[in-house]
C-alpha positions, 0 to 999 in steps of 0.5 A, a space after each residue: 177232210 170232208 168238213 174242210 171241203 164243206 167249209 171252203 165250199 160254203 165260204 165260196 158260196 157266201 163270198 159269191 153272193 155277197 159280192 153281188 151288187 144290192 140293186 132293185 132292177 124291176 119292170 112293170 108288165 101290162 096288158 095294155 099296149 102289150 100282148 106278152 101276157 096273152 100266151 104261155 109261149 110269150 111269157 116263157 120267152 119274156 121271162 127268159 129274156 128278162 133273166 138274161 139281162 139282169 132283171 130281178 123283180 117284175 110287177 105283172 098287172 093282175 087287176 085292171 079296168 075293175 077286173 081281175 086278170 087271174 081266175 078269181 073266185 072272190 071276183 066271181 062271187 061279186 060279179 059272176 065272172 072270174 076274169 076280165 072278159 078277154 079271151 087270153 085271160 078267160 081260158 087260162 091262168 096267166 099268173 101261174 105261168 108267169 110265176 113258174 117262168 119268172 121264178 125259174 129264172 130267179 126273178 121275184 114276182 110281185 103282182 100289181 093291183 093297178 086299178 086299185 080304188 078306181 072302178 072304171 075309165 069313163 064308164 060312170 063307175 062301170 060294173 062295180 058301181 052298178 052293183 054297189 052304188 053306195 061304194 061311189 066316191 062323191 064330190 061336194 055336189 054329190 056327183 061321182 068323182 071322175 078324175 083324168 077320166 077315171 071313175 072312183 069308189 071310196 077307199 074309206 068305205 069299209 066294204 070297199 076296203 074289204 073287197 080290195 083286201 079279199 082280192 089281195 089275200 086271195 092272190 097271197 093264198 093261191 100263189 107262191 108270190 113274193 109280195 103285192 103292189 099298189 100304185 097311184 090308185 091304191 091306196 088313193 082318193 082324189 082330193 075332190 072326194 069324201 062327201 059320200 054318205 059313209 065318209 060324211 057320217 064318219 067325219 061327223 062322228 069324229 068331229 062332234 057332228 060337224 059337217 066336212 069342210 066344203 073346201 076340198 083343199 082344207 088342210 085338216 080335211 085333207 089330213 083326215 082323209 089321208 090318215 084314213 088311207 094310211 090306216 088302211 095301208 097299215 092294216 093291210 100290211 098287218 094282214 100280209 105280214 101275218 101270213 109271211 113276214 117275207 112277203 113284200 108290200 110295195 108301193 108306186 105312188 104319185 110323187 109327194 107332194 103332188 100325190 098328197 095334194 091331188 090323191 091324198 097319198 101320204 107316202 112320206 108318212 108311209 116311209 117314215 112309219 115303215 109301212 112299206 118295204 119298197 117305195 117306187 114313186 112314178 118319176 115319169 119325166 122325159 128330160 134329165 132336167 125335169 128328172 133331176 128336179 123331181 128326184 130332188 123334190 122327193 128327197 124329203 120322202 127318200 130321207 125318211 127311209 133311204 133303203 126302201 126308196 127306188 125310182 120309177 122311170 118312164 121308158 115307154 108310153 104310146 109311141 114314146 120310147 126313152 133314148 139310150 142316152 136319157 136312160 143312162 143319165 137317169 140311172 147315173 143320177 140315181 146312183 149319184 143320190 145313192 138310190 139302189 135301183 129302178 123300175 121301168 114302165 114298162 116291159 115293151 120298152 126293153 124289147 123295142 127297136 130289136 131289144 135296144 134298151 134291154 141289151 144296153 142294160 145287159 152290157 152296161 149297168 146290169 152286166 153283173 147279177 144283183 140281189 134285191 136290197 130288201 132281202 139283206 143278202 138272202 137269195 130269196 128266189 134262186 134260179 131253179 135247177 134243171 136236169 135234162 134227161 140226157 145229162 150225165 148225172 141222170 141215171 137210166 136203166 133199160 131201153 130208151 129211144 130218142 123221139 124227134 119231138 122238141 123238148 126243153 133242150 133238144 129232143 125227148 126220150 121215150 120207151 114202150 118197153 113193158 117186159 123189162 124195167 126202164 127208169 130214169 133218176 134225176 139228181 138236182 141241186 138244192 141251194 138251201 134247206 127248204 121245201 121245193 116244188 118238183 116239175 116235169 117238162 111236158 110235150 103234148 102227145 096223145 100217145 104218151 102214157 095216161 098214167 105214168 109212174 113217178 117217185 119223188 124223194 125227200 130228206 124227211 119223212 113227210 109222205 105219211 111217215 115215208 121219205 118218198 111218194 109215188 105220183 101218177 101223171 097223165 102224160 097223154 093230156 095234150 093240154 099240159 104243155 111246158 113245165 108242170 108241177 107234180 109234187 113238193 118235197 123237203 130237202 137239205 142243201 146239196 146234190 139230191 136224188 129228187 125224182 124217178 120215172 119208170 115203166 112199172 105200170 106202162 100199158 102196151 101200146 103207149 109210150 112212157 115219155 121223159 124230158 127235163 125235170 126241175 127243182 124250184 124253191 117253195 116259199 109258201 111252206 115255211 122253213 127256218 132260214 138255214 144256219 150252219 152248225 156243228 155235227 154234234 148240234 144239228 137237232 132242233 129240240 122244241 121246248 114243248 109238244 106242239 101241233 101247228 095249223 096245216 098249210 096250205 089251208 084250205 087245200 086241194 088235194 095236198 097239205 102239210 102238217 107240222 108238229 114238234 115233240 118236247 125236249 124234256 123227253 130227250 132221253 127216249 123216244 115216244 109213241 106218236 100217232 097222227 090220224 085224220 078223221 071226218 066230222 062224223 069221227 070216222 078215221 080216214 087216214 093214219 099218217 104216223 104210227 111210230 116211236 119218235 125222238 124229240 124234234 120237228 116233223 112235217 107230214 104230207 096229207 093227200 085228200 085226193 079221193 075224199 069229198 070237200 069238207 072239214 077234216 080233223 087231224 089228231 096228234 097223240 104223243 105219249 099221254 098228250 093229245 092235240 088236234 086241229 081242223 083243216 078244210 079240203 076244197 075241190 
């Protein structure tokens, strides 16, 4: 009976997902003409609103005016500061908050590197070319290329490419994001450029010493430069996909052919060669006739790879806000041409005039939820599951009282009991077999416990050979507000006991505080996509003993080590040891010492209390010994 019920449940779940329309419903979020990214509270409200109207992917700006908006060690290494010198971005990590709140609402996050190969706007190259003058893009008179007010560096120069790649890869390593996006400046080069020393010498080396043509519109000269940008894009794609094939490489170029003629963006070839996962050309017209013409003109690109093609629509610019009628006409025209979605420039258009356009989309075109077409039916970012402390399936023991402080939903609970046991256990739903991040909702108060005891539970022995781990969290930290990550767990699909908070170490004179808990899928730690199998065939048996690179690496302070035990020993368990050593050979941790059967194992290592540096991890399985290196950076 249990198997029948499970089968019916799975049929229902998959039927519900497959019935959702595959559409991209995106929006760009800027730091210009918008203040939404400047505070955590405004980000929370914005993501809640976007989730409520059916938006399923956002493109928040992370690189503008030649500065990162997120705190970047890479950028600091070049220019001495971590972010753009604007107070709202200097004191906080806005991108971390955007990711939490967007993913909570089931919205994918694809950071947008807006300025790309442009260095500054009418500043003679700004801080970038002041430090690296040889990066400048030069015209055939050896002047800095300035086009439409934007100063440019050479996208063909290997140092420029390495600089941009280092920023992109930093974001991929640092955050649990869903991809990255370039636009009309990445990769791009004004056709007037290419006469700087490096590019000239490269051209001569490939053309028997011949100088580049003096005419910027020379067809072969244009193609050579455009091909170099395409080569860069191809290499960038390889770098991204080598980290995770599910990461999306998105592009929002200037429409072809003008984009090719003016900025050497060969988006037709990009689509033809499958170099990008979604293509969103900027079809920024202000009347339906021009929009229809633009859509028809770009048909040659769309036809190369129709499944990745979506329209970028201009919804607001300065005082201009698209009318409800024109917006509807453009979406209708998209659908007539079998274009499965659109992306709006930009967020504030949806909120203008008391949310007129956003509410219109919610009640019409976006009334039903939609999965992103390029996910092929996979709900890659399911909404987070949240349990409030007063929910019926949160089990409490001991004496708790209501505190008037406003929490995630309603007030919060607290206890100052130190003589008898008090606890709350949270049950949360895991939609698939995966790693999940566990969050608690914090309401600042210096009277809360300075070391609250939490216990996180797992469906696997990932915590030094155990299925649970104790976390000690400073609730009295008044800087911690809203959702705060306290750990990561591994769960199979279903309702799961995930978190417990108790007063085991509560000090007299303090309150233990409790509010909502949240479970959100973590896509940085890889797990094979779930496959439904019979009970007799649920164990994965690898063909040999393997020890994998820890992830993440570098890490601070927690990382995951995966290993697998050979199926040729299927009839018996083997003695397994997994230990960590410093570079002097001193043992710093024993993670596993047990008899284990064939299968895959994941073990967490916490480097808190250790100094930054290289550490070795060694796996002993029977007579086989394997080892790896990992880097702890604090």
